[in-house]
C-alpha positions in Angstrom: 162.4 -64.0 207.6 165.5 -64.7 205.5 166.1 -64.0 201.8 165.7 -67.8 201.2 162.3 -67.8 202.9 161.1 -64.8 200.8 162.3 -66.5 197.6 160.3 -69.6 198.4 157.2 -67.5 199.1 157.6 -65.4 195.9 158.1 -68.6 193.8 154.9 -70.0 195.3 152.8 -66.9 194.5 154.3 -66.8 191.0 153.3 -70.4 190.4 149.7 -69.7 191.5 149.4 -66.7 189.1 151.0 -68.7 186.3 148.5 -71.6 186.7 145.7 -69.1 186.7 146.7 -67.5 183.4 147.5 -70.9 181.9 143.8 -71.8 182.1 142.6 -68.3 181.0 142.4 -69.4 177.4 140.7 -72.7 178.1 137.4 -71.0 179.2 135.2 -70.7 176.1 132.0 -69.5 177.9 130.7 -68.9 181.4 129.8 -72.5 181.8 133.5 -73.3 181.4 134.5 -70.3 183.6 132.2 -71.2 186.5 131.5 -75.0 186.1 134.5 -76.3 184.1 132.0 -77.8 181.7 131.1 -80.4 184.3 134.2 -82.4 183.2 136.5 -82.5 186.3 137.8 -85.9 187.6 136.7 -87.1 191.0 140.2 -87.1 192.6 140.8 -83.5 191.7 137.5 -82.3 193.1 138.2 -84.3 196.3 141.4 -82.4 196.9 139.9 -79.1 195.8 136.9 -79.5 198.1 139.2 -80.4 201.0 141.1 -77.2 200.3 137.9 -75.2 200.5 137.0 -76.9 203.8 140.5 -76.5 205.3 140.9 -72.7 205.4 143.2 -70.5 207.4 140.8 -71.2 210.3 142.4 -74.7 210.4 146.0 -73.6 210.0 145.8 -70.7 212.5 142.6 -71.3 214.5 143.0 -75.0 215.3 146.4 -74.5 217.0 144.7 -71.7 219.0 141.9 -74.1 219.9 144.2 -76.9 220.8 146.3 -74.6 223.0 143.3 -73.1 224.8 141.2 -76.3 225.1 141.6 -79.8 223.9 141.0 -82.0 220.8 137.2 -82.5 221.2 136.8 -80.2 218.2 137.8 -83.2 216.1 134.3 -84.6 216.7 133.1 -81.8 214.5 134.9 -83.5 211.6 132.8 -86.6 212.4 129.8 -84.4 212.2 131.0 -83.1 208.9 131.2 -86.7 207.5 127.6 -87.3 208.7 126.4 -84.1 207.2 128.2 -84.7 203.9 126.9 -88.2 203.6 123.3 -87.0 204.1 123.7 -84.3 201.5 125.4 -86.7 199.0 122.5 -89.2 199.3 119.4 -87.0 199.4 120.1 -83.4 198.3 123.1 -83.2 195.9 121.6 -85.3 193.1 118.7 -82.8 192.8 121.0 -79.8 192.8 123.5 -81.4 190.3 120.7 -81.8 187.8 119.4 -78.3 188.0 119.4 -76.5 184.6 121.3 -73.3 185.7 124.8 -72.1 186.5 124.2 -71.9 190.2 122.0 -73.9 192.7 119.9 -70.8 193.2 118.4 -71.3 189.8 116.6 -74.3 191.4 114.9 -71.9 193.7 113.9 -69.7 190.7 112.4 -72.7 189.0 110.4 -73.6 192.1 109.3 -70.2 193.4 110.0 -67.6 190.7 112.7 -65.2 189.6 112.4 -62.8 192.6 113.0 -65.7 195.0 116.1 -66.8 193.1 117.5 -63.3 193.2 116.7 -62.8 196.9 118.4 -66.1 197.8 121.4 -65.2 195.7 121.7 -61.9 197.5 121.6 -63.5 200.9 124.3 -65.9 199.8 126.6 -63.1 198.6 126.0 -61.1 201.8 126.7 -64.1 203.9 129.9 -64.8 202.0 131.1 -61.3 202.6 131.1 -62.1 206.3 132.2 -65.7 206.3 135.0 -65.5 203.7 135.9 -62.1 205.0 136.5 -63.7 208.4 138.7 -66.4 206.9 140.9 -63.7 205.2 141.1 -61.9 208.5 142.3 -65.1 210.2 144.9 -65.6 207.5 146.0 -62.0 207.9 147.0 -62.7 211.5 149.7 -65.0 210.4 150.8 -62.8 207.5 151.0 -59.8 209.9 153.2 -61.8 212.3 155.5 -62.9 209.5 155.9 -59.5 207.7 155.4 -57.0 210.5 156.1 -59.1 213.7 152.8 -58.0 215.3 149.0 -58.3 215.0 148.2 -54.8 215.8 145.2 -53.4 213.9 146.9 -51.4 211.1 149.3 -54.4 210.4 146.3 -56.7 210.0 144.7 -54.3 207.5 147.9 -54.2 205.4 148.0 -58.0 205.4 144.4 -58.3 204.4 144.9 -56.1 201.4 148.0 -58.0 200.3 146.2 -61.4 200.4 143.1 -60.0 198.8 145.0 -58.6 195.8 147.0 -61.8 195.1 144.0 -64.1 195.4 141.8 -61.9 193.2 144.3 -61.7 190.4 144.7 -65.4 189.8 141.1 -66.2 190.5 140.0 -63.7 187.8 142.5 -65.2 185.3 141.8 -69.0 185.4 138.2 -69.4 186.4 137.1 -72.6 188.2 139.3 -74.9 186.2 142.4 -73.1 187.3 141.2 -72.9 190.9 140.6 -76.6 191.1 144.2 -77.4 190.2 145.5 -74.6 192.3 143.4 -75.8 195.3 144.7 -79.4 194.8 148.3 -78.1 195.0 147.5 -76.0 197.9 145.9 -78.7 200.1 148.9 -81.0 199.5 151.1 -78.1 200.7 148.9 -77.7 203.8 149.1 -81.4 204.6 152.8 -81.5 204.2 153.6 -78.4 206.2 151.2 -79.4 208.9 152.9 -82.8 209.4 156.3 -81.2 209.2 155.3 -78.6 211.8 153.9 -81.2 214.2 157.2 -83.2 214.0 159.3 -80.0 214.5 157.3 -79.0 217.6 157.5 -82.5 219.0 161.2 -82.9 218.5 161.8 -79.4 219.9 160.2 -80.7 223.1 161.7 -84.1 222.9 165.2 -82.6 223.2 164.5 -81.7 226.8 161.6 -84.0 227.7 160.9 -87.7 227.3 157.9 -88.9 225.4 156.3 -90.0 228.7 156.8 -86.4 230.1 155.3 -84.9 227.0 152.3 -87.2 227.1 151.9 -86.5 230.9 152.0 -82.8 230.1 149.1 -83.2 227.7 147.1 -85.4 230.0 147.4 -83.1 233.0 147.1 -79.8 231.2 144.9 -76.7 231.6 142.0 -75.4 229.6 140.4 -72.0 229.6 137.6 -71.7 232.0 134.3 -70.7 230.2 132.8 -67.4 231.1 136.0 -65.9 232.6 136.7 -62.2 231.9 140.5 -62.4 232.0 143.1 -65.0 231.3 146.9 -65.0 231.8 150.0 -66.1 233.7 151.2 -64.8 237.0 155.0 -63.9 237.4 155.5 -67.2 239.3 154.2 -69.2 236.3 150.8 -70.0 237.7 147.7 -69.4 235.5 144.6 -67.5 236.3 141.3 -68.0 234.3 142.4 -71.6 233.5 141.2 -74.9 235.0 142.7 -78.4 235.0 141.9 -80.4 231.9 143.4 -82.9 229.5 144.7 -81.5 226.3 144.1 -84.8 224.5 140.5 -85.3 225.6 138.7 -86.6 222.5 135.1 -87.1 223.5 132.9 -84.9 225.7 129.8 -86.9 226.6 128.1 -84.1 228.6 124.6 -83.4 227.5 124.8 -79.6 227.4 123.8 -77.0 224.9 126.4 -74.4 226.0 129.3 -76.6 224.8 130.0 -76.6 221.1 131.9 -79.9 220.5 130.4 -82.4 222.9 128.8 -85.5 221.3 125.4 -84.0 221.0 126.7 -80.7 219.7 129.2 -82.2 217.2 127.1 -85.2 215.9 123.7 -83.5 215.8 124.0 -79.7 215.7 127.3 -79.5 213.8 126.2 -82.2 211.4 123.0 -80.2 210.7 125.2 -77.1 210.2 127.2 -79.0 207.6 124.1 -80.2 205.8 123.1 -76.5 205.5 126.6 -75.7 204.2 126.8 -78.4 201.6 123.3 -77.8 200.4 123.0 -74.0 200.2 126.5 -72.5 200.2 127.5 -72.3 196.5 131.1 -71.9 197.5 131.1 -75.6 198.5 128.4 -76.9 196.1 130.2 -75.4 193.1 133.1 -77.9 193.5 130.7 -80.9 193.3 128.9 -79.4 190.3 132.1 -79.5 188.2 132.2 -83.3 188.4 131.4 -85.5 185.4 128.4 -87.3 187.1 126.1 -87.2 190.1 127.9 -90.3 191.5 131.3 -88.6 191.2 130.0 -85.4 192.8 128.6 -87.4 195.8 131.8 -89.4 196.3 133.9 -86.2 196.1 131.9 -84.6 198.9 132.1 -87.6 201.2 135.8 -88.3 200.6 136.8 -84.7 201.1 135.3 -84.7 204.6 137.1 -87.9 205.5 140.4 -86.3 204.3 139.7 -83.2 206.4 139.5 -85.1 209.7 143.2 -86.1 210.0 144.3 -82.6 208.8 142.3 -80.9 211.6 143.8 -83.4 214.1 147.3 -82.5 213.1 146.8 -78.8 213.8 145.0 -79.4 217.1 147.9 -81.4 218.3 150.3 -78.6 217.3 148.4 -76.4 219.7 148.5 -78.9 222.5 152.3 -79.5 222.1 152.8 -75.7 222.1 150.9 -75.6 225.4 153.3 -78.1 226.9 156.3 -76.1 225.6 155.1 -72.8 227.1 153.8 -74.1 230.4 157.3 -75.4 231.0 158.9 -72.1 230.1 157.1 -69.4 232.1 159.5 -66.7 231.1 158.9 -67.1 227.4 155.1 -67.5 228.0 155.0 -64.2 229.9 157.1 -62.4 227.3 154.9 -63.7 224.4 151.6 -63.3 226.2 150.3 -66.6 224.8 148.1 -67.5 227.8 146.3 -64.2 227.4 146.0 -64.2 223.6 146.9 -67.4 221.7 145.5 -66.3 218.3 149.0 -65.9 216.8 150.7 -68.7 218.7 151.5 -70.9 215.7 152.6 -68.1 213.4 154.9 -66.8 216.1 156.4 -70.3 216.4 157.0 -70.4 212.7 158.7 -67.1 212.7 161.0 -67.6 215.6 161.6 -71.4 216.0 161.5 -72.9 212.5 164.8 -73.2 210.6 165.5 -71.0 207.6 164.1 -72.4 204.3 161.7 -74.7 206.2 160.2 -71.5 207.6 159.5 -70.3 204.0 157.7 -73.6 203.3 155.6 -73.2 206.4 154.5 -69.8 205.3 153.7 -71.2 201.9 151.4 -73.8 203.7 149.7 -71.0 205.6 149.2 -69.0 202.4 147.8 -72.1 200.7 145.3 -72.6 203.4 144.3 -69.0 203.3 144.0 -68.5 199.6 142.3 -71.8 198.8 139.1 -70.8 200.7 139.2 -67.1 199.7 139.6 -67.7 196.0 136.8 -70.2 195.9 134.5 -67.7 197.6 135.4 -65.0 195.1 134.6 -67.3 192.2 131.3 -68.6 193.7 130.1 -65.1 194.5 130.9 -63.8 191.1 129.2 -66.9 189.6 126.0 -66.2 191.5 126.1 -62.5 190.9 126.6 -62.9 187.1 124.2 -65.8 186.4 121.5 -65.0 189.0 121.5 -61.2 189.1 123.5 -59.3 186.5 122.7 -61.1 183.3 119.0 -61.7 184.0 118.4 -58.1 185.1 120.2 -56.8 182.0 118.0 -59.1 179.9 114.8 -58.0 181.6 115.7 -54.3 180.8 116.3 -55.0 177.2 120.1 -54.7 177.6 121.1 -58.3 177.4 124.8 -59.2 177.4 125.0 -61.5 174.4 128.0 -63.5 173.1 130.4 -65.6 175.0 133.2 -63.1 174.8 131.1 -60.3 176.4 129.7 -62.6 179.1 133.2 -63.8 179.9 134.5 -60.2 180.1 131.6 -59.3 182.4 132.3 -62.3 184.6 136.0 -61.4 185.0 135.0 -57.8 186.0 132.6 -59.3 188.6 135.4 -61.5 190.0 137.5 -58.3 190.5 134.5 -56.6 192.2 133.8 -59.5 194.5 137.5 -59.7 195.5 137.5 -56.0 196.4 134.3 -56.3 198.4 135.5 -59.4 200.3 138.8 -57.6 201.1 136.9 -54.6 202.5 134.5 -56.8 204.5 137.4 -58.7 206.0 138.5 -55.5 207.6 135.1 -55.3 209.3 135.4 -58.8 210.7 138.6 -57.8 212.5 136.4 -55.6 214.8 133.6 -58.2 214.9 135.8 -61.0 216.2 137.3 -58.9 218.9 133.8 -57.8 220.0 132.3 -61.4 219.8 134.7 -62.9 222.4 134.7 -66.2 220.4 137.9 -68.0 219.4 138.9 -67.8 215.7 137.4 -71.2 214.7 134.1 -70.6 216.3 133.9 -67.0 215.0 134.7 -68.0 211.4 132.1 -70.8 211.4 129.5 -69.2 213.5 129.0 -66.2 211.2 128.0 -68.6 208.4 124.7 -69.3 210.2 123.5 -65.8 209.3 123.1 -66.8 205.6 122.5 -70.5 206.1 119.5 -70.2 208.3 117.0 -68.7 205.9 118.5 -70.4 202.8 118.3 -73.9 204.3 114.6 -73.3 205.3 113.9 -72.3 201.7 115.8 -75.2 200.2 114.1 -77.7 202.5 110.7 -76.4 201.4 111.7 -76.5 197.8 113.3 -80.0 197.9 111.0 -81.9 200.1 107.5 -80.3 200.0 105.1 -78.7 197.6 104.5 -75.7 199.8 106.0 -72.2 199.7 105.5 -69.0 197.7 107.5 -66.0 196.7 106.4 -64.1 199.7 107.1 -66.9 202.1 110.6 -67.3 200.7 111.4 -63.7 201.3 109.9 -63.9 204.8 111.9 -67.1 205.6 115.2 -65.5 204.5 114.6 -62.4 206.7 113.4 -64.6 209.6 116.6 -66.7 209.5 118.8 -63.6 209.7 116.8 -62.2 212.7 116.7 -65.4 214.6 120.5 -65.9 214.3 121.0 -62.3 215.4 118.8 -62.9 218.5 120.9 -66.0 219.4 124.1 -64.0 219.5 125.6 -64.1 223.1 125.5 -60.4 223.6 121.7 -60.4 222.9 120.6 -63.9 224.0 122.3 -63.8 227.4 120.8 -60.5 228.6 117.4 -61.6 227.1 117.4 -64.8 229.1 118.5 -63.1 232.2 115.6 -60.7 231.9 113.2 -63.6 231.4 114.6 -66.4 233.6 116.6 -64.4 236.1 119.9 -65.9 234.9 122.0 -65.9 231.8 121.7 -68.8 229.3 124.5 -69.4 226.8 123.8 -71.4 223.6 126.8 -72.8 221.8 127.0 -71.6 218.2 126.4 -75.0 216.4 122.8 -74.8 217.8 122.1 -71.5 216.1 121.7 -73.2 212.8 119.2 -76.0 213.5 117.1 -73.6 215.7 117.0 -70.8 213.1 116.5 -73.2 210.2 113.5 -74.9 211.9 111.9 -71.5 212.3 112.6 -70.2 208.8 111.4 -73.6 207.4 108.1 -73.2 209.3 107.8 -69.6 207.9 108.4 -70.8 204.3 105.8 -73.5 204.6 103.2 -70.9 205.3 103.2 -69.9 201.7 100.8 -71.7 199.3 102.1 -72.3 195.8 100.4 -70.3 193.1 98.1 -72.3 190.9 99.2 -71.8 187.3 96.6 -70.5 184.8 96.6 -70.3 181.1 97.2 -66.6 181.4 100.4 -67.0 183.4 103.6 -66.4 181.4 105.9 -69.4 180.9 109.0 -69.3 183.2 112.2 -68.1 181.6 114.4 -70.9 180.6 117.5 -71.5 182.8 120.2 -72.3 180.3 123.7 -73.4 181.0 
């Protein structure tokens, strides 16, 4: 990294912090701080929501996926569009009109205060894992850039650096500042992604014709599923890899052990996205800042359309890097990319991008990383303050009154959530290595732990008159247990003991299976019949 590169990075971080503090005085109460007074324009929310969807998992994980496999992952973006459209049409209007800061207030209105608190706790715990994993993925690139390696201690240092920077400007500006910051960041991600794709292509084009590059992609290699070891022999031949096109777009095989075939992407992944856009306040919060239900719905749908080409760009970067390395065995062996491609794109940025442009690439990476992490911090703090902290204080006769006091408490909780997310990110470093999943699948798969039970509860609340406080708690716990049992290190041995052979279930199917079971559990509860002796429910004010 040159001095010029560092200057560009420092200016970028300074701009983020400045924007955050610029909006610090525009937040009059916690409605402004967490929902921007429901006054944000559609175009801004579209960009911000896209920034939340396009995390470091896209910037770092998609090139890894494109290098190791092909571009069938792009079909998951089609599934996202399907899931987003379903939520925009049938679920988001009900959540938008709820009379509370967060969507979990809707659960409180339906099943009682304890159910609201339990759902909020599951959301916060789930975010500690999911957003922690995104910060870990971002730390891979930062570790390469700063320390030149992704060994464990360097990853920890990188996680702490990212966590501190993101927490500071998130605390200052609230959701208004974050929306503008995320809009700037996603434009940086798009610009740097396109620039990187062109640089990789023209690097190859200097020694290969376009036809040769296309042929290299069509007749490439992909990692063989279930192999214990992967790598390259001294003669340049690969072991643990099988022939496969790097630009294969559609996988029509009807299999449940493949994550991004048509049935997996258009059914299981679409269902996963329905759960995400319905129950995960990190994503729903963006839509709740819009001026109207129509604006909220349109922002959700258009953000998913915008995500598709961005993901494709980064997948193609990974495919082109495969062609580059397969034709340079010496560099491939030295860099070990066919054994571990997690840092393939960051390494390319560090060693093959010109000075100045390299700084802009790092800025794009940081933008992708921080846009998802800061939104998680704000959403967690919002849920903790409005669903847990303030109501519990009030129930104990120690209510936090006055806008100034509530704002001060909210900012303290942002700092707390930033600290907890940073610590949990360190835990996910170990989890990913143990899971055996690639970065993208790991970052998205862990979301199912919280989505399973919450989606079962939300489906019961939105579409039925069933459910009770006890069945809500049971459904939340059931969802966690079922997703845990579906993990490969548990599910495969269990199926071997039952059927005599191991069965692998691709991660997108964890969500519909676990949601169906938790939904059935929640339906077992019968709503309490109100009597004249029952106290009136506490009002959910904004």
